[in-house]
C-alpha positions in Angstrom: 65.5 92.9 84.5 68.7 92.3 86.4 69.7 95.0 88.8 72.9 96.6 87.4 76.3 95.1 89.0 78.9 97.1 90.5 82.5 95.4 91.4 84.1 96.5 94.4 87.7 95.8 93.7 90.3 95.6 97.0 89.7 95.3 100.8 88.8 98.9 102.1 87.2 98.0 105.1 84.5 100.2 106.5 84.4 102.2 103.7 83.9 99.3 101.6 81.2 97.6 103.8 79.2 101.3 103.7 79.6 101.5 100.1 77.9 97.9 99.4 75.3 99.0 102.3 74.2 102.2 99.9 74.4 100.4 96.4 72.1 97.9 97.7 69.9 100.3 99.0 69.3 102.0 96.1 68.9 99.0 93.5 72.1 98.2 92.6 74.2 94.5 93.1 77.7 95.2 94.6 80.1 92.3 94.5 83.3 92.6 96.1 86.3 91.2 94.7 89.5 90.7 96.2 92.0 92.5 93.9 92.2 93.3 90.0 93.0 90.0 89.1 90.0 88.6 90.4 88.1 91.7 88.7 89.3 90.7 85.4 88.1 87.2 85.4 84.8 88.4 86.8 84.5 90.7 83.9 85.6 88.2 81.2 83.0 85.8 82.7 80.1 88.3 82.8 80.5 90.2 79.7 80.4 94.1 79.4 76.9 94.7 78.7 75.2 96.8 81.4 71.7 96.3 82.4 72.1 92.5 81.1 73.8 90.6 83.4 77.0 92.0 83.2 79.0 94.6 84.9 78.0 97.9 85.0 80.5 99.7 87.1 83.8 99.0 89.0 84.8 100.7 92.1 88.4 100.6 92.7 90.1 101.1 96.4 93.2 101.7 95.1 95.4 101.1 98.1 94.2 97.2 98.3 93.3 96.7 95.0 97.0 95.0 94.2 99.3 95.3 91.7 98.7 96.5 88.2 96.0 99.0 88.8 96.9 101.6 86.2 97.3 98.5 83.5 93.4 97.4 84.6 92.3 101.1 83.9 93.5 100.8 80.6 92.3 97.4 79.6 88.5 98.8 80.7 88.9 101.7 78.6 90.1 100.3 75.7 88.0 96.9 75.9 85.2 97.6 78.2 84.4 101.6 77.5 80.6 101.1 78.7 81.8 99.9 82.3 82.4 103.1 84.6 85.1 103.2 86.6 85.7 105.1 89.9 87.6 105.1 93.3 86.5 104.3 96.8 87.0 107.2 99.2 89.8 106.5 101.7 89.3 104.8 104.8 87.9 107.8 107.0 85.4 109.1 104.3 82.1 109.9 105.8 78.7 108.8 104.7 78.3 112.0 102.5 81.5 111.2 100.4 80.2 107.6 99.6 76.7 109.1 99.0 78.7 111.5 96.1 80.3 108.5 95.0 76.9 106.3 94.4 75.4 109.1 92.6 78.4 109.5 90.2 77.9 106.0 89.9 74.3 106.0 89.3 75.0 108.7 86.7 78.1 106.8 84.8 75.5 104.0 84.7 72.6 105.7 82.9 74.8 107.0 80.7 76.3 103.9 79.6 72.8 102.4 78.8 71.6 105.4 76.8 74.9 105.0 74.8 74.0 101.1 74.5 70.5 102.0 73.1 71.6 104.5 71.4 74.5 102.8 69.0 73.1 101.3 65.9 75.8 101.0 63.8 79.6 101.0 63.9 80.0 103.3 61.2 80.8 106.9 62.0 78.7 109.3 59.7 79.6 112.9 59.0 78.0 115.5 60.8 75.6 117.4 59.3 76.5 121.4 58.7 73.7 122.5 61.4 75.2 120.2 64.1 78.5 122.0 63.7 76.9 125.2 64.4 74.8 124.4 67.8 76.3 127.3 70.0 78.3 127.0 72.8 78.7 123.9 74.9 77.2 124.0 77.9 77.5 122.2 81.4 75.1 121.2 83.9 73.7 124.0 85.7 72.9 124.2 89.6 72.2 127.5 90.8 75.2 129.9 90.1 77.6 126.6 89.7 78.0 125.1 85.8 79.9 121.8 85.2 80.4 119.2 82.9 82.4 116.8 85.4 80.7 114.0 86.6 82.1 114.5 90.3 80.1 117.8 90.2 77.3 116.7 88.9 77.0 114.3 91.7 77.7 117.0 94.0 74.6 118.8 92.5 72.4 115.7 93.1 73.3 115.8 96.4 73.0 119.2 97.5 69.2 119.8 97.3 68.9 116.8 99.9 71.7 118.7 101.9 69.7 121.9 101.7 66.5 120.4 102.8 67.6 119.3 106.4 68.8 121.5 109.1 72.0 119.9 110.0 75.0 122.2 110.1 77.1 121.5 106.8 81.2 121.7 106.3 82.4 122.7 103.0 85.9 121.6 102.2 88.4 122.1 99.5 90.8 124.4 98.6 90.9 128.3 98.0 89.1 129.5 95.0 86.7 126.5 94.4 83.7 128.4 95.0 82.9 127.2 98.6 80.9 130.2 99.1 79.2 129.6 95.8 78.0 126.5 97.3 76.8 127.7 100.6 74.5 130.3 99.1 73.2 127.5 96.8 72.4 125.3 99.9 70.6 128.5 101.5 68.5 129.1 98.6 67.4 125.6 98.1 66.7 125.6 101.9 63.1 126.4 103.6 65.2 129.3 105.1 65.6 131.1 101.4 63.4 134.0 102.4 65.5 135.0 105.3 68.9 136.4 105.5 72.1 134.7 104.2 75.3 136.4 106.0 79.0 135.6 105.3 81.4 136.0 107.7 85.4 135.5 106.8 87.0 133.8 110.0 90.3 134.7 108.8 90.0 138.4 108.2 89.5 139.5 111.6 91.5 139.5 114.7 89.8 137.5 117.8 88.3 140.3 119.3 86.8 141.7 116.2 85.7 138.4 115.4 83.7 137.9 118.9 82.0 141.4 118.2 81.0 140.6 114.6 79.5 137.1 115.8 78.2 137.8 118.9 77.4 141.4 118.7 78.1 144.1 121.8 76.9 146.3 124.1 77.4 149.8 124.4 80.7 151.0 126.4 82.1 147.2 126.3 85.5 148.1 125.1 87.1 151.2 123.6 85.0 152.7 120.6 82.0 150.4 121.3 79.7 153.6 121.3 76.8 151.8 120.8 75.0 148.8 121.0 75.6 146.7 118.0 73.9 142.9 117.1 76.1 140.3 116.0 75.4 138.1 112.6 74.0 135.1 114.7 71.3 137.7 115.7 71.1 139.1 112.5 70.8 135.6 110.6 68.2 134.3 113.0 65.7 132.5 110.8 68.3 132.2 107.9 71.9 131.0 107.4 75.2 132.1 108.4 78.2 131.0 106.5 81.6 131.2 108.3 84.5 131.0 105.7 87.8 130.1 106.9 87.1 128.3 110.0 90.0 126.3 110.8 91.9 129.9 111.5 89.8 130.3 114.8 91.5 130.3 118.2 90.8 127.8 120.8 89.0 130.4 122.9 87.1 131.5 120.2 86.3 127.7 119.4 84.8 127.5 122.7 82.4 130.1 122.5 81.0 129.0 119.4 80.7 125.5 120.7 78.6 126.9 123.2 76.2 128.6 120.7 76.1 125.9 118.5 74.8 123.6 121.5 72.5 126.2 123.4 71.7 128.8 120.1 72.0 131.5 122.8 74.4 134.4 122.4 75.8 136.5 124.5 77.0 140.2 123.5 80.3 141.2 124.5 80.0 143.0 127.8 76.3 141.6 128.2 74.9 140.0 130.8 71.7 138.2 129.5 71.4 135.5 126.6 69.5 135.9 123.2 67.8 133.3 121.5 68.9 132.6 117.9 67.5 130.2 115.4 70.3 129.8 112.5 71.6 127.5 110.2 75.4 127.0 110.5 77.5 126.4 106.9 81.1 126.5 107.7 84.0 126.3 105.3 87.6 125.5 105.4 90.7 124.7 103.0 92.8 123.0 105.8 92.6 119.5 107.2 90.5 119.8 110.2 91.0 116.1 110.8 94.9 116.7 110.8 94.2 119.6 113.4 92.1 117.7 115.5 94.8 115.1 116.0 97.6 117.9 116.9 95.1 119.3 119.4 94.8 122.7 117.2 90.9 122.6 116.5 88.4 120.9 119.4 87.2 117.5 118.4 83.6 118.2 119.7 83.6 121.7 117.8 84.6 119.4 114.5 82.2 117.0 114.8 79.1 119.5 115.9 80.1 121.2 112.6 80.9 118.2 110.4 77.4 116.5 110.5 77.2 117.0 106.7 80.5 117.2 104.9 80.5 118.6 101.2 83.9 118.2 99.4 84.8 120.5 96.3 87.1 118.9 94.0 90.2 121.5 92.8 89.9 122.6 89.2 92.8 120.6 88.2 90.9 117.7 89.2 88.3 118.3 86.6 90.0 119.8 83.5 87.1 119.3 81.4 85.5 122.5 83.0 88.2 124.8 82.3 86.9 125.5 78.8 83.6 125.9 80.0 84.1 128.1 82.7 86.8 130.2 80.9 84.0 130.9 78.5 81.3 131.9 81.1 83.9 134.5 82.2 84.8 135.8 79.4 81.2 135.9 78.3 80.6 137.4 81.4 83.6 140.1 81.1 82.8 141.2 77.8 79.5 142.4 78.6 80.6 144.3 81.9 83.6 145.6 80.3 82.8 146.9 77.0 84.7 144.2 75.2 81.8 142.5 73.5 84.3 142.4 70.5 85.9 139.7 72.1 83.9 136.7 71.1 85.9 133.5 72.0 89.6 131.8 72.9 92.0 130.7 70.1 92.6 127.0 70.3 96.2 127.7 71.5 95.1 130.1 74.2 92.3 127.0 75.5 95.6 124.4 75.4 97.8 127.1 77.5 94.7 127.2 80.0 94.1 123.4 80.3 98.2 123.2 80.8 98.3 125.0 83.9 97.7 123.4 87.1 95.4 126.3 88.5 96.9 126.8 92.3 94.0 129.4 92.7 91.7 127.3 91.2 88.1 128.7 89.7 89.3 132.1 91.5 92.6 132.2 89.6 91.0 131.2 86.4 88.1 134.1 86.7 91.2 136.6 87.3 93.1 135.5 84.3 90.0 135.2 81.4 89.3 138.9 83.4 92.5 140.6 82.5 92.7 139.0 79.2 89.2 140.0 78.4 90.1 143.3 79.1 93.7 143.1 76.9 93.0 141.3 74.2 94.2 142.9 71.0 91.5 140.8 68.5 88.4 139.6 68.5 89.4 136.7 70.5 91.8 135.9 73.0 95.1 134.5 71.9 97.9 132.6 73.7 99.8 136.1 73.7 96.9 137.8 75.7 97.6 135.4 78.7 100.0 136.5 81.7 103.1 134.9 81.4 102.8 132.7 84.0 100.0 130.7 82.3 101.9 130.8 79.2 105.0 129.1 80.8 103.1 126.3 82.2 103.8 122.7 80.9 100.9 121.0 82.7 100.7 118.2 85.1 103.1 115.4 85.2 101.4 112.2 84.8 102.6 108.6 85.3 104.5 107.5 82.3 102.0 104.7 80.3 103.2 101.5 80.7 104.9 99.6 77.8 107.3 96.2 77.1 110.9 97.1 77.3 111.7 94.1 75.6 110.0 95.2 72.3 112.0 97.1 69.9 111.7 101.0 70.3 109.8 102.0 67.2 107.2 99.5 68.1 107.0 100.9 71.7 106.5 104.6 70.4 103.9 103.6 67.9 101.9 101.8 70.6 102.2 104.9 72.7 101.0 107.1 70.1 98.0 105.1 69.6 96.9 105.1 72.5 97.6 108.3 73.4 95.7 109.5 70.3 92.5 107.7 71.0 92.3 109.2 74.4 93.0 112.8 73.2 90.2 112.4 70.5 87.8 110.7 73.2 88.4 113.5 75.3 88.0 116.1 72.7 84.7 114.6 71.9 83.3 114.3 75.0 84.4 118.0 75.9 82.2 119.2 72.5 79.8 116.4 72.9 80.4 114.7 69.7 80.4 118.0 67.2 83.0 116.7 64.8 83.7 120.3 63.8 84.5 121.5 66.9 87.3 118.8 67.5 88.3 119.1 64.3 89.0 122.9 64.8 90.4 122.3 68.2 92.9 119.5 67.2 94.0 121.5 64.0 92.6 118.4 61.8 90.7 118.5 58.3 87.1 116.7 58.8 88.3 113.6 56.7 91.5 112.9 58.5 89.6 113.2 61.7 86.9 110.9 60.5 89.3 108.4 59.6 91.0 108.5 62.9 87.9 107.9 64.6 87.3 104.7 62.8 90.6 103.4 63.2 90.1 104.0 66.8 86.6 102.8 66.9 85.1 105.9 68.2 81.3 106.9 67.6 80.6 110.4 67.5 77.0 109.4 69.0 78.4 108.1 72.3 79.3 111.3 73.6 76.5 113.6 72.6 
C-alpha cells in the first residue's frame, strides 16, 4: 500500500527539512512544493483519495507559500474535505513542535481514512430517536484534561513520551491555559509518580523568600529564621518540582538555579555544605523567553538547560470547539459542589455568547464565569442573562473578510458569501455534536427537516462527523 502523501507548501528552511525527516521516519511520504499554485497542480494531478496514491494532507508554511493562501484553504475545504490542512511551525520551532505537528497530521489522516471507509452513499438519512439522546458530547481525556481539539489531541499523544524521559520540560502558554495541570499529568505519567510533586509560583515571592523556599535555610540565617527549614528541592527529591512563572525570576536567582540544575546539589541559605538532590524540574512561563534572552533579561544557558523539551499550550480562543465542552464540565462540577443540581445545562443563546468571547484569561476565566453563572442561574439552565456583562458585550474575534468577486453584482456576491458561511457553520456544529442532527438543529434554531435539506444542499453527511 502506498505511503500517505503529505504536501509541504512553501520554503520554510530548517523547519521544513526537519518536518520532512520526521514524516519519513513515521512512514509518511513528504513532497515539498514551492507555493500554493504548484500545490494545486499536484493535487489535481494526484486526486484526493487518502492512502490510494492521492494527497492525504497539506502543511502550509504560510509566510513563504505565496499569495492566495486563504483562497487555497477555501478550495481544499470545499473540493477536497478529506485532505487535512495544517500550518508549519515557525522557523525557530524546536523538534517538539514539529513532533506535535506530525502527531496531529497522523490523527487527521486516520480520521479521513475512516470517513472514506465509512461513507457508503451520498444520501443523508434522518437520525434515529435514540441517536439524539446519547447524553453529553465528550472529548478525548488525558488525566485531568479533556478536549475536542486536534491540537490538544496531538499534545495528549506527546505527553506520555515526555513523561517517560527524565529531561527538564518547559511548558509555554498564556495565563490560564492549564500549565500546572499539564505539569501534574507529566508527573503522574512518569516513573516518579509515587513520589512528591511540588509547585512553586516564582512570581508570587520576593527574591529572598524564593531562595529560601527553593533551597531552604539554616537556623539564624536571617531575621525570623528561628529553625532550619528544608527547601522544595530537598522535599521534592525523587519526585518532580514545578516552577511556575519562571520568566519573573531575577538574574541573581537565575545563576543560583542554573548551578543547582547543573550539579543537582543545593546549599541552604546560611549553610556551608551542599546536599545532593534528585529532582525532575518542570518549568512554565507565559512570557516569550526567546525575546527575553535576546534582550539579555534571561540567561541563555539557563534557558537551554530548561528548554530540553518544550510543550506549547494553545490559548482557548485557538480551540473554540472546546468552549462548550469545558463549560459543561465546569457546570456539572459546580452544580454538584454548590448545591445547584437543578441547573442542568446552557441555553443555545448562552453557549453562543460564550463562544463569541475572546477569553483573554483562557480556561481559568471560563471556569470562573461558569461558576458564577451556575450559582446565580435563575432557572434550570444557564441563560444569556446569567452571564457577566463583559461576556454579554462580546462580539467575537474579528476574522478576515472572505474573498469575493468585486465585478459581480451585489446580490450574487451576498448569495455566495451566505452559502459559504452557512456550510461552514453547519460543519462546525456537526463536528461539535459528532453528527447528532437533533442537537445541531436545536443549537441552530432549525427544525430537523430544514436542517436535512440544508445538509443535502451542502453535501454534508452526518456520518462523517461521528
